[in-house]
N, C-alpha and C positions, 0 to 999 in steps of 0.2 A: 504494500500500500504506500509506503514511504517513497519507493522508487517511482511509482505512478505519479505521486504529487510533485516530486522533483522534475519529472519529465514534463508534466503539465506546465509548471512554472517556467521551465526552459523554453517551451513552445510559445508561451505567452510573451516572453522577453524577445524571442526571435520575431514574432509578429509585430511587436512594438517597434523593434529596430528596423523593420522593413517599411514602416511608414515614411513618407517623404515630405519634403518642404515644398511650398509653392514656388514656382518661378514668378517673376514679376508679371509676365504676360498672363499667367493663370490667376494671379491675385487681382489683376485689373479687369480682365475680360473673360476669365474662365467660366463664370456663371452664365454668360450669354453665348458660350461656344463649347469648348471641350468638356467643361464641368457643368453644363446646363442640367438642371433638374428635369427629369422626364416629364413630358406633358402630352396632351392629346391634341393633335393638329386640328385647328379650325373647329373646335367643339362649340356648338351653338344650337339654339332652337331653330327649327325650320319654319320660317314665316308664320302663318296663322294657326299652325297645328300644334299638337302636344308631342310632336316627334322631334328628337334631337339627332344631330348628325356629327360625324367627325371623319377625318381622313386616316385610314389605316395603311401604314406603309411598312414594308420590309424589303428584303432583297428580291423577293419574287412577286410582290403584290403592291399595288398602289390604287386604292379604291375608296370611294365615298361610301361610308356605311350609315344607314339610318336605323334608329332604335325607337321602339315604342316603350315608354317607361312602365307600362302595365305588364309587359312580358319580358322585356330586356333581351329580346331576340335580335341579333344583328342581321340586318338585311342589306346586301350589297345593292347600291343604286346604279353606279356607273364607274367603270375603271378609267384610269388615266389613258390606257391604251385605246379604249373606245372613244374617249373625248378627243384624243389626238387624231384618230381616224376621221372623225367628223370635221375637225379643224382643217386638216390637210385637204380633204375633199372640197372645202370652201376657201382654199388658197390662203390659209393661215399657217404660221409656223408651228411646228411641233413644240409642245411645252415639256420642259424637264420635270416639272412638278405641277401640281394643281395650283392655278392662280387663286386669288382670294375669292371665295364663294359667298354670294349674297343670295339669301333664300327668299322665294316668293310664296311657295307652298312646300309641302313635304316632298314633292316630286318635280318642282320647278325652281330653277335657280339661274342666276346670271353671273357673269364675270366680265372683266375688262381686259381686252387684248388689243394693243395698238390703237388705243382711244376708241375702240368699238365695243359697244355693250352687246354681249352675245348671250342669248337665252337658250337654255336646254330644258326640254320637257320630257321626262322619262315616262312614257305611257305604258311600257311593258319591259320585260327582261330583254327583248330583242328589238325594241323600237324606241328611239330617242329623236325628238324633233329639235332641229337646229334653226336658229334665226338670229340675224343681226337686227336688234331692236332700236338702236340709236348709235350715233357717232358724233363725237365732239372734237373740236380743233385741239391741236397738241399744246398750244401755248395758253392754256386756261388754268384758273385756280379757283379755290373756294367752290368746288362743284357740290351742289346740293340737290339730291333727288327728291321728287315728290313722294308723298306718303304711300301711294298705291300704284300710280302709273309710272311709266318709264319716261317721265319728263324731267328735265334738268334746268336749273338756273346756275349760271357761273359768271366769273369775272374774266374779262379779257381786255388787256390794255386799259385798265382802270374803269371800264364800263361793264354793265350787266347785260346778259343775254339770256333769252329763254329758248331752249331747244326741246321741242316735243318729239315724240316718236314718229309723228305723222307729217311733220312740216319742217320747213327750213327755220334756221335760227332767227329769232326776233330780237332786235336791240331794244332794251328797256331804257337805258340812259345813254346820253350822248356827250355830256360835258365833263366826264371823269378825267382827272389829272392826278399827279402826285399830291397836289394840294386838296383835291376834292375826290374822296374815295368812297366807293359804293360797295355794299355787301361784304365788308370785311369786319373782323372783330375789332371792337373799339375800346377806348378807355384803358389802353395798355394791358388788356386781358385781366383787369381787376374785376371784382364783384361777380365772380363766377362766369364771366363772359368768355366764350370760346368760339362763337360763331357770329356770322353777320347776316345770314339769310334764314327766313322762317316761312315755310310753306303753310298755307291755311289748311285746316282739317279736310275741307272739301276739294283741295287741290286746284282751286280756281283763282288763287291770289298768292302773291309772295310779298311778305314784309321784309324790309331790308334797312340796314343802317346806312345813313349818309353822313360822312365825317368830313367836315371842313377844317383843314389844318393850315389854311393860309395865314392865320394870325400867330401860329407857333413858329418860333425861331428855327432857322436852319442849323443843322449841326453836321460837320464833316466826318464821314467814315472813309478812310483812305485805303485803297487797294494798292498795296506795295508790291504786288506781283507783276504789275505792268511798269514799263519804262517809257516815258515818265509816269510816276505814280498817278493814279486816277482818283479824283474826289467824288464820292457818292454822298450827296446831301440828303440827310434824313430830317424828320421833324422830331425834336426832342423837347417835351414840355417840362422845363425845370420847375421845382417847387417854388411857389410864389409868383411864377411868370404866367404868360398866357397859356391857356389850355385850349384844346380843340373844341369845336362846336358840333354836336351830334343831333340829328333828327331821325325820325323813322318814317320811311315811305312805304306805301302799299301799292303794288302793281296788280291791277285787275285784268286777268287774261281776256275775258270776253269782250271788254270795251277797249283794251289796250291803253287804259288810262292809269296814271299814277296820282295818288293823293298823298298828302303828308299829314301825319298826326300833329294836332295842334297842342304841342307840349309847352309852348309859351316860353317865357323868360325865367331866369337868366339863361343865356345861351350856353354857358359853360357848366350847366348842371349835367348829372350823369343819368343815362337812360339804361335801367337795369331790368332784369327779370321779365323780359319780353315774352308774353304767352298769349296765344290765340285761345279764345273760348271754344269749347267743342261744338257749339252751334254755328260757328263760322261768322257770327255777326259782330263780335266785339274783340278788342285786343287790350291786354293789360300791360301796363308799364310801371315799374317802380322808379319814381323820380327822386333822385338823391341830390341834395344841394352840394355845392362845392366844399363847404365845411364838413360834409359827411356826418352831420349830426341830426338831420331831419329828412325822413323818408315819407313820401306819399305813394300809396298804391292806387293808381288811377285807372279808370276804365274809359275807353274811347270807342266811338263808332267806326268800324272798319271800312265802311263804304264812303264816309264823308270826312273822317279824321276829327270829328267834333268831340270835345270833352264831354263825357257823360256824368261821371261822379268820382269823388275820392272815396275809396272803400274804407281806408283807415290810414293812420299815420303812426310813425315810430320816431321817438326822440331819444337823445342821449347827451349827457354832458361831456362825453368823450367822442364816440363815433358809433354810427349804425352801418353795418356791413351786410347788405343783401348778397346772398351767394347762390340762390336757387330760383328757378322758375316756379310758377304755380303748378300744382299737381291736381288734375281733375280725375277722380276715381271712375274707372269704367266708362270714360267719356261722358259722364253725367255733368251737364253744365249747371246744375243747381247748387253744387257745393264743391269746395276745393280745399287742399292742404297748403298752408303757408308755413315755411320754415323760418324761424326767427330765433335770435339770441336775446330777446327782450327780457327774459328772466335770468340772464347770466349764462345760459347754456343753450346750444342749438337744439330746439325742440319743434314739434309739429303742432299746428293750430288748425282746427277745422272751422271753416267759414262758409256762410251762404254766399251765393254769387253776388249778392248786393252788399257784402261787407259786414254782415252781422256775425259776431263770434259765437259759434255753437259751443265749443269747448276746447281747452288745451288737451291734446291727446297724450302727450308724453311730458313728464316732468321729473326733476331730480338732478343731482350733481353729476351729470354725465351728458354725452354728446350723441345726437342722432347724426350719423355720417351721411346716409343717403336713403332715399325711398327706392325699393326694389320693385314693388308692384302692389296690386290690390286683388285680394282673393274674394271673389263674389260669393262663394259658398259660405265661408266663415265670416264674411263682412269685416275683414281685417286688412290693415295696411301692413305689408311686409317691409322691414327696414333693417339696416345695419346700425350698430351703435356700440358705445364703449361702456355699457351699463355695468358689466362685471368688473372691468378694469380699463383704465385709459391706455394700457399697453396692448389691449386686444381689440378686435372688431368681430363681434358675434352677430348672429341673425335673430331677429325678434319679430313678433306680430303684435299689433295693437288693435283692439276692437273699436270701431268708430262710434259706437254708441256707449258702451260701458267704459271705454278707455283702459280696459284691463290689458296689461302687457304680459306676454309669455315668451320665454326663450325657446327658439326652435332648434338651433344647432346644439350638439351635445359636447363637442370637443372644444375646450378653451383655446382659441387660436386667432389668427387674422383670417377672416372669412371674406371671400368675394363671391357674390351670388348673382346669377341672372335668372329671371323668371320666364316661364313659358307664357304664351300670349294670354291665356286665361288665368295665369298665376296659380295653377294647381300643382305645379312642380317648380323646383329650382335646381339649377346646376350649381353646386357648392364646391368651390375650389379654396382650399385652406392650407395653411402651414403654421407651424410654431417652431420653437427652438429644437424640438426633437423630431418633428415631422417635416421633411422637405416639401412634400406636396401630396395631398390626398384629394381626390375628386369623387363626389357623391351626388347621386340623384335623389332628391328628397321630395316625397309627397307631402304637400302642406296640409292635406286633408286627413291623411292617415298617420303622418309622421314616420312612415316606413321609409328607410333609406337603403340605398344600394351603392356600395363602393364600386366604382368603375376604373379607378386608378390608385395604386399605392406606389409612389415613387421611392426608389432606393436613395440612399445618401451618396451623392457623387463625390463627396470629399472625405468619406470614411477612412480612406487609406492615406490621409494627409495628417500632418501634425498641426492640429488646430488649437486655438486658444482655450484656456480654462476660463470660462466666463462666469463672473460672480456678480449677481445683481445687488445693488446697494441702494438703500433709501436714506436720504438725508433730509434734515429739516432746516428751514430758514429761521431767522430770528423771530418771525411772526408765525412760526409753526406750519408754514406751507411745505408740503411734501415735494421733494425733488427726486425724480427717478434717474438712476445712473447705473453704469456697469463698469467693472474693471476686467480687463482681459490680461491674463497671465500667460507666460510661455508654457508650452506643453511639458517642458522639463524644468519647471519652476523649482527653485531652491530657496527655502526660507532663510538660509544663511547668507544669501547674496544680497547685494544692493543693486537695484535696477533703475535705469533711467526711465522716465515716463513721457509719453507723448499724449497730450490732451487734444482730442478732436472735438470741434465745437461748431455750432451754427447759432442756435438760440433765437432765431428770428421767427416772425409770424409764419403760419401755414407750413411748418415743418416740424417733424418729430423724429428724433434719432433713436431713442430707446423704446423698442417695441418687442413683443414676443413673436419674432419671425425667424425664418431660416435664411442664411446661416445664423447661429446663435450670436456671433460677433456683430453681425449686421453688415460686414464688409470684409472680403477676403484680404484686403490690403492690411487691415488690422491684424489678421492672423499672420500675414507675412512679416509684419513688424515684430510680433511676439516671437516668431521663429528665429528672429535675428537679435533677440536679447532685450527687447523693449517690453514695458508694460504700457497698455493703452487704456485711457480713461475717457468715457463719454458721459455727458449729463445734459438733460433737457431742463434748462433754467426757466424762470418766469419770462414770458414773452413768446415762448414756443406754443405749439398748437395742441388741441385735443384735451385741454384742461379747463375750458370755460373762460368767460370774459375777464373775470377778476385776475386770473393767472396771466392771461394774455396782455391785458391793457395796464398791468402794473408798471409797464415801461412807458406809458403815454407821456409825451412831451419831453422825455429824457432817455431816448434810446441809448443803450449801452451801459447805463449807470447801474440799474438793478441787475442786469445780466452779469456784470463784472462781480458784483457782490456774491451772486450765486456760485459762479465758477470758483471764486476764492474760498467759498465754503467747502467746495469739493477739494480744492488744493490743500486746505487745512486738514481734511480727513486723510488725504494721501500722505501727508507729512507725518501723520500719527502712526503710520504703518512702518514696522521695523525694516521691511525689505525695500522701501522706497528711498532712492538717493535724491534728496530734496535739492541738491546742487545741480542736478541734471534733469530739469523740467523743460519740455518743449511743447509747443502747441501749433495747431494748424486748422485753418478753416477757409472756406471759399464764399465769396459774395458777402452776405451778412456775417458769415463766419470769418471772412477776411477783415471786415470792419471790427469784429470782436477781438480777433488775434492782434491787430494793430493797436486797438484800444488798451488791451491788457499789457502789451509790451511797453506802451508809452505812459500809461497811468500808474502801472505797478512794475517799474523797470528792474526791481531787485528779485522778482519772483521767478521769472523764466529766463533760462540761459539762451534759448533761441526760439524763433517762430517762423512760420511760412504763411503769408497772407495772399490768397488768390482772389483776383477780381474784386478788390475791397472798395466799399464805400468809405470815403475819407472825409467827406463834407456833405451833409444832407441837403445843403443848398444846391448841390449839383446832381441830385437824384430826382426822379420823375414826380410829377404833381400828385397823381392818384394815391400811390403808396405812401409817399412821404407826408403829405398833408393829413392823411388819416391818423398816423401815429405821432406826428410832430406839430400839427397845425402849420400855418405858413411861417416863413422866416420873420415876417412883420409881426405876427401874433405871438411868436415864441422866440424872440431874439436871444434870450439867455440860454434857452435849450439848445439852439443851433450852435451857439458859441462854445458851450461846454462840450458838445459831442464832436465838434470839428477837430481834426487831428493834425492838420498841417503845422500849427504853431507849437505842437507838442513833440515834434521830432527830436528836439534838443534833449529830451529826457531819455532817449534810447541808450541802453547799456548793453543789452544782449545782442545777439546776431539776428537780423531780420531779413528774410528773403521775401521780396514782393514780386508777384507774377501777374501778368495781364495779357489778354488777347488783344491784338491790334484792332480787330473789327468789332469790339464789344459795343453793342448798341443798347445795353441794359445799364451796366455801370460803365460809363464811357471811359476810354483810355486816359483821358485827361486827369482823372482822379490820381492815378499813381504817377503820371508824369509830373504833376504839380508837386507831389511829395518828393520826387527825385530832386526837383529844383530847390525845394525847401531844405533838403538834406545837404545839398551842395552849399547853399547859403549859410547853413549852420555848421558846416565842417563835420557833418555826421556821415559815417560810412554806412550806406544802405545797400544791400545786395539786391539785384534786380534781374528779371528774365522776362522776355516777351515771347508770345507765340503768334507769329505772323499768320494772318488769314483766319484766325479763330475768333469766335464771338465771345459770349459771356463765360463759356467754359471750354475746356479742351476735350474734344470728342474724337472718336474713331481710333485709328492706330496710334495717333500722336499722344493719346492719353497714357500709353505705356511710358513714353519718354517723359511726360509730365511727372508721373508718380515716381519714376526713377530719380528725376531731378530733386524732388522733395525728399525722398528717402536718403539720397546722397548727402543732402544738406544736414539732415539730422545725424547721419553717420559721422560727418566731419566736425559737427559742433556739439554733439552730446556724448 
């Protein structure tokens, strides 16, 4: 027995010894390539049915499978070989893999090849109908399909066009320029805005944003790849300066007429939450003032543009931030769901179409993330939320009459669900620190679930970090979630250097129960090379409610530094931390925080790397900055305290600043001005630029970036 035990231990040691370290390429891009977690290709519900589909691929087979969740029998619909046969007969190139499939019904789908929209109708095992149903020009953008038909509206050379399946393209606007833009996302993609075109429910009209930027100052983005370098003028609305003016137009197809919604003055207000009513007669717009502290949800006549009524208003002494469209259940135009943070947390409120509050559906110190669908049988809204923990996202249902909330998913994790058309089923894709990815089909009526994928751990043969969750408290007893990542061969008798990775800005959360446990394989790479990594979400970051988020109001960086220093104090209390070798790194808001900590607390950190940093909030965009800081005129002291140019003289440690030359979010001038200030003050500042990259370094060049950052820590820690 003793010999068996010794043999077992020897085998265990051999297995441990066989584990390997990540290469930099694996650490940076492995999870999207060679170390990707197994998934199901193009898994989605098929049009209006309760059938789901996916692409099954292996060495001998490439086929679209359809599945009825009542039986879970896989039925082959069409093979890639069959599709290619039809394509080649109709003078299209053979496809190496299935293009992106868009479903119409369970046996009808279309895809886009060479700007042509091709429809396949599988009528039987041996018969598939092929047709080209529409074709768009190649140089178009913002393509938006109608809800049911194969009609499209798109932007081409700054103007809007309508292309139906049965007619030539019709030009909707004629005066579009770089200063006057139609059908594009507006307000710098704030307020949950991510589109600029909105088809009506009856597919007979298109609402679109019209953005006049002529009053916004030009800002040069320079293409250094050409000789001589070429200037590309963009419009950049700096805080406190002129902002663009937005209106909403509606093009009526039958009359070929455009009307504009009469949203009135002032012209620099924000038009948010654009939503058609299901009866096709009216359109709702959330009008937010430029101070972002007063919101009106207004209703307008879609045929005339006339104002009908204000349904309700929301006010705040800090800011109101609408982030969602109205949600009409089952296309019932009599009542809708409005998502609001009015009680301090994002929750759902049930209203009549006339703006009378029926009841608050969800409440508590937790966040509703998104509405997934409405189950007509149970009379429940299906949604995701942080009810169990701000580190998780689970799926719930709330009854629209009793407001009783019940948890649907069983495994504590980060769940992402999509509902079938009638919301009788959901596809539930989830992961946590121990589960790389599971996919289940869940019946919302019976709660019977069927696992259709259990992904193995693609990094199980690598030396990964030992992740220790830590909970800290601020002076006012606010909980801060963090985690420490230790080397796989951690030795309590050694002293380790620490790299703090941080962001802490709005709408981002770093500490979550997701896979991989570290949150980023680069952290594991660092621990493999002898570092300890520390991450914490301080006040100002997301998913914790308004009090947590707007604690930083009018003083960005101040509270966040206090919280990070609370984390540093904890680290210094640990015997295995070398407090003389502390480094930190962050990008964008994290770059701002890295620079702030290096200059405000110069004796704490030995070195830092600040990427794409905001260094003066006067030089950042209107919508974001004025929400959290007010205007420079209203908050002069706050802007002066948070500005970093005049504080470069405080630098004691080593600081590397990195910027992309084409950055149109945090413009390059931020770090260039800091370089000038460092020269003026006789301060040595390390600097590196990435030509042709925008606000972050993407693609293959990201490996170079992360190697640059790692080398900097190796040389200075």
